[in-house]
One Martini backbone bead per residue (centre of mass of N, CA, C, O) as a GRO file, in nm:
protein
  156
    1MET     BB    1   0.060   0.061  -0.024
    2ALA     BB    2   0.300   0.258   0.016
    3PHE     BB    3   0.422   0.212  -0.267
    4LYS     BB    4   0.190   0.336  -0.431
    5TRP     BB    5   0.213   0.618  -0.311
    6ILE     BB    6   0.507   0.670  -0.397
    7GLU     BB    7   0.463   0.626  -0.698
    8LYS     BB    8   0.264   0.858  -0.735
    9LEU     BB    9   0.456   1.086  -0.643
   10THR     BB   10   0.673   1.038  -0.872
   11GLN     BB   11   0.451   1.103  -1.109
   12LEU     BB   12   0.364   1.405  -1.081
   13GLY     BB   13   0.609   1.539  -1.265
   14GLU     BB   14   0.506   1.374  -1.500
   15PRO     BB   15   0.425   1.350  -1.806
   16THR     BB   16   0.161   1.262  -1.992
   17THR     BB   17  -0.007   1.077  -2.202
   18ARG     BB   18  -0.191   1.173  -2.472
   19LYS     BB   19  -0.550   1.108  -2.503
   20GLY     BB   20  -0.819   1.182  -2.649
   21ASN     BB   21  -0.995   1.365  -2.432
   22ASP     BB   22  -0.746   1.502  -2.313
   23ARG     BB   23  -0.658   1.641  -2.576
   24ASP     BB   24  -0.915   1.801  -2.621
   25GLU     BB   25  -0.911   1.959  -2.353
   26LEU     BB   26  -0.632   2.081  -2.390
   27GLY     BB   27  -0.685   2.227  -2.655
   28MET     BB   28  -0.906   2.409  -2.543
   29ALA     BB   29  -0.738   2.542  -2.322
   30LEU     BB   30  -0.517   2.663  -2.504
   31ALA     BB   31  -0.703   2.828  -2.689
   32ILE     BB   32  -0.823   3.007  -2.467
   33LEU     BB   33  -0.560   3.132  -2.363
   34MET     BB   34  -0.484   3.260  -2.636
   35LEU     BB   35  -0.745   3.427  -2.679
   36GLU     BB   36  -0.719   3.601  -2.431
   37VAL     BB   37  -0.476   3.753  -2.541
   38ALA     BB   38  -0.582   3.840  -2.825
   39LYS     BB   39  -0.849   3.991  -2.689
   40SER     BB   40  -0.737   4.199  -2.469
   41ASP     BB   41  -0.706   4.440  -2.706
   42PHE     BB   42  -0.974   4.414  -2.894
   43GLN     BB   43  -0.784   4.243  -3.100
   44GLU     BB   44  -0.782   4.006  -3.380
   45SER     BB   45  -0.530   3.904  -3.554
   46ASP     BB   46  -0.393   3.724  -3.807
   47SER     BB   47  -0.117   3.679  -3.669
   48GLU     BB   48  -0.234   3.551  -3.413
   49ILE     BB   49  -0.379   3.315  -3.549
   50GLN     BB   50  -0.128   3.194  -3.684
   51SER     BB   51   0.024   3.139  -3.421
   52MET     BB   52  -0.183   2.950  -3.295
   53THR     BB   53  -0.204   2.740  -3.521
   54ALA     BB   54   0.092   2.651  -3.531
   55TRP     BB   55   0.117   2.562  -3.232
   56LEU     BB   56  -0.113   2.355  -3.220
   57LYS     BB   57   0.007   2.172  -3.447
   58SER     BB   58   0.286   2.116  -3.279
   59GLN     BB   59   0.132   1.956  -3.090
   60ASP     BB   60   0.016   1.667  -2.902
   61LEU     BB   61  -0.310   1.664  -3.059
   62GLY     BB   62  -0.389   1.574  -3.354
   63LEU     BB   63  -0.389   1.837  -3.557
   64SER     BB   64  -0.520   1.992  -3.808
   65HIS     BB   65  -0.596   2.272  -3.966
   66ASP     BB   66  -0.905   2.231  -3.954
   67ASN     BB   67  -0.914   2.151  -3.652
   68VAL     BB   68  -0.801   2.416  -3.545
   69THR     BB   69  -1.022   2.598  -3.654
   70ARG     BB   70  -1.251   2.458  -3.494
   71LEU     BB   71  -1.129   2.496  -3.217
   72LEU     BB   72  -1.128   2.807  -3.218
   73ASP     BB   73  -1.431   2.838  -3.256
   74SER     BB   74  -1.512   2.686  -2.998
   75ALA     BB   75  -1.343   2.863  -2.802
   76ARG     BB   76  -1.494   3.124  -2.840
   77GLY     BB   77  -1.760   3.024  -2.717
   78GLU     BB   78  -1.646   2.927  -2.446
   79GLN     BB   79  -1.522   3.200  -2.361
   80ALA     BB   80  -1.791   3.363  -2.354
   81ARG     BB   81  -1.901   3.159  -2.110
   82SER     BB   82  -1.674   3.224  -1.930
   83ALA     BB   83  -1.547   3.309  -1.590
   84GLY     BB   84  -1.246   3.194  -1.647
   85LEU     BB   85  -0.909   3.037  -1.620
   86PHE     BB   86  -0.880   2.803  -1.415
   87LYS     BB   87  -0.989   2.556  -1.568
   88TYR     BB   88  -0.757   2.574  -1.792
   89THR     BB   89  -0.503   2.575  -1.614
   90ARG     BB   90  -0.557   2.313  -1.472
   91ARG     BB   91  -0.542   2.135  -1.721
   92ALA     BB   92  -0.251   2.208  -1.789
   93CYS     BB   93  -0.123   2.115  -1.519
   94GLU     BB   94  -0.215   1.812  -1.545
   95GLN     BB   95  -0.076   1.773  -1.864
   96MET     BB   96   0.182   1.946  -1.794
   97SER     BB   97   0.480   2.041  -1.776
   98MET     BB   98   0.676   2.293  -1.683
   99GLU     BB   99   0.812   2.331  -1.956
  100GLU     BB  100   0.546   2.350  -2.117
  101ARG     BB  101   0.436   2.599  -1.963
  102VAL     BB  102   0.663   2.790  -2.044
  103GLN     BB  103   0.608   2.759  -2.349
  104LEU     BB  104   0.325   2.876  -2.332
  105VAL     BB  105   0.407   3.156  -2.233
  106GLU     BB  106   0.577   3.218  -2.481
  107GLN     BB  107   0.337   3.197  -2.677
  108LEU     BB  108   0.176   3.428  -2.555
  109TRP     BB  109   0.388   3.637  -2.630
  110LEU     BB  110   0.385   3.588  -2.937
  111ILE     BB  111   0.097   3.682  -2.971
  112ALA     BB  112   0.143   3.970  -2.870
  113TYR     BB  113   0.377   4.026  -3.092
  114ALA     BB  114   0.236   3.974  -3.373
  115ASP     BB  115   0.123   4.292  -3.403
  116GLY     BB  116   0.375   4.476  -3.267
  117VAL     BB  117   0.202   4.504  -2.989
  118ILE     BB  118   0.214   4.569  -2.640
  119ASP     BB  119  -0.035   4.541  -2.434
  120LYS     BB  120  -0.138   4.578  -2.111
  121TYR     BB  121  -0.359   4.352  -2.134
  122GLU     BB  122  -0.178   4.131  -2.237
  123GLU     BB  123   0.018   4.124  -2.001
  124ALA     BB  124  -0.199   4.063  -1.786
  125ALA     BB  125  -0.295   3.793  -1.907
  126ILE     BB  126  -0.021   3.649  -1.891
  127ARG     BB  127   0.026   3.682  -1.591
  128LYS     BB  128  -0.222   3.531  -1.498
  129ALA     BB  129  -0.165   3.264  -1.639
  130SER     BB  130   0.115   3.216  -1.514
  131GLU     BB  131   0.019   3.196  -1.222
  132LEU     BB  132  -0.191   2.958  -1.276
  133LEU     BB  133   0.066   2.776  -1.389
  134TYR     BB  134   0.316   2.808  -1.194
  135VAL     BB  135   0.502   3.031  -1.302
  136SER     BB  136   0.767   3.188  -1.265
  137HIS     BB  137   0.890   3.499  -1.289
  138SER     BB  138   1.155   3.426  -1.433
  139ASP     BB  139   1.014   3.261  -1.660
  140PHE     BB  140   0.835   3.487  -1.759
  141ILE     BB  141   1.072   3.671  -1.849
  142ARG     BB  142   1.219   3.472  -2.033
  143ALA     BB  143   0.979   3.434  -2.225
  144LYS     BB  144   0.964   3.725  -2.315
  145PHE     BB  145   1.253   3.749  -2.435
  146ALA     BB  146   1.229   3.512  -2.633
  147ALA     BB  147   0.986   3.626  -2.792
  148GLU     BB  148   1.118   3.890  -2.876
  149ALA     BB  149   1.350   3.764  -3.037
  150THR     BB  150   1.173   3.604  -3.233
  151SER     BB  151   1.015   3.845  -3.342
  152LYS     BB  152   1.261   3.998  -3.460
  153ARG     BB  153   1.353   3.773  -3.655
  154GLU     BB  154   1.079   3.765  -3.820
  155GLU     BB  155   1.094   4.065  -3.926
  156GLN     BB  156   1.372   4.027  -4.105
   0.00000   0.00000   0.00000
């Protein structure tokens, strides 16, 4: 009995293999978090949508371009009915390692940088998501600088 408990504790920090419904729920959570940043400045630009689409396709979610488009459409409706981010950040914390969550925060920064302007509301949305994802402030800042550097490289 005690060995099972210890085994469970050692598995807490390990990312799980995503399958089926878990992947769908995680995909929805990630899309909603990204839309929260994109919409926080009251403008959702094409470059922000392209950034979200590319990143979602690159994740282990099994999504094609058409599926990502449908996911973002569904996420917009879900976000409009949502009362907050906790439900979605909790899902991300359950299914993502700390490294993956830091990468998510970097992606949120890339979405904010996509239109060329970091709005104070975008920064506030990223900060809130970062805190709910239990990402440290130093990782939050590192993610911001990494996204800024990536954004500048893409502009050139």
